[in-house]
Structure formats: structure tokens, C-alpha cells
N, C-alpha and C positions, 0 to 999 in steps of 0.2 A: 640341480646339483647332481653331480655322480653319487653312485653307491656309496662312495667313500665318504660322502659328506662335503666333498669339495666342490668348488665352483667349476672346476675344469680337470681334466686329466693332465698330470705334469708332463707327460710326454707330448701331449698336444701343445702344450705351452712351449716346450723345448723346441719343438719343430717350427713353431712361429718365430721364435726368436733366433734360431739358425737361418731361417729365410731371411730375416732382416740383416743378419750379420753378412750373409752372402752378398746382400744387395748393397752393402755398406751405409746402411740407412737405420736411424733411430725410429721407433715406433712408439705411439702414445698409448697410455692406458686405455683410453677410448677405443682406439683401434683394435688393440689386443682383445678387449671385451667384445667388441663387435665381431671380430673373427670367431670367437667362442659362441656367439649367439646370444650375447647379453647387451643390454644398454647399460650406461655407465651411471653408477651410483657410487658414493663413497663407501658403503659396506662392500660392495663388489670389488672396488679398488683395493681395499684392504685386504680381501680375501685373496685376490691376484698377487698382492705383495707377498702373502705367505706361500703361495705356490712358487713365486720366483725366487724366494729364499730357498726351498727345497730343490728347485732345479739347478740352482748355483751349488749347493751343497753337494749334490749327487755328481755334478760336473767337476768340482774340486776334488772328490775321490778318484776321478779319472784323470786328474791332472789337467783338465780343460780350463780355459779362461771364463770368467764369469759373464752371462749373458744377460743379467737382469739390467746391467748399465745401459742397455740399449732402449730400455723402456722409460719415456720421459712424460712429463706433463703436456698437453696439448699446446699451451702457451709457449712452450720451449721449442 
């Protein structure tokens, strides 16, 4: 975890989401976690969800569309 106690830096998560958006593709929770150097676990997925919320809140303040909608379950 980062020094802030987060699973990952929200800026890094945002960059992953922007890359998926530019490619026009969804990305799974496990893929995001793997790109961040983590194995998938439910607690890590929940921590990622918190970061996704923060990324979208920050983007909303800038008038940007939501990016968290790109993150899906692997079965989807």
C-alpha cells in the first residue's frame, strides 16, 4: 500500500482507466489490480472501488465523464 494507506495512487488508477477509455474497452477488476502489482482478493477489490470513487469525484469536479464504469467483473 502507498504511504497514504491506499492500495494505489489514484493518479495511476486514472491513467489505467484513461488508457482503457482511449482503447474503447472495459477492463476487469483483476486486470486493474494486476497492473497495479496486486493479486485479486475481495478486500483489494473493495479498496480499488474506493479509489475508483475518488477518481470519479475528482473528474466530476473537472467536468469529466465517469471512468469507473469501465471497470467490470471478469465474468462480464
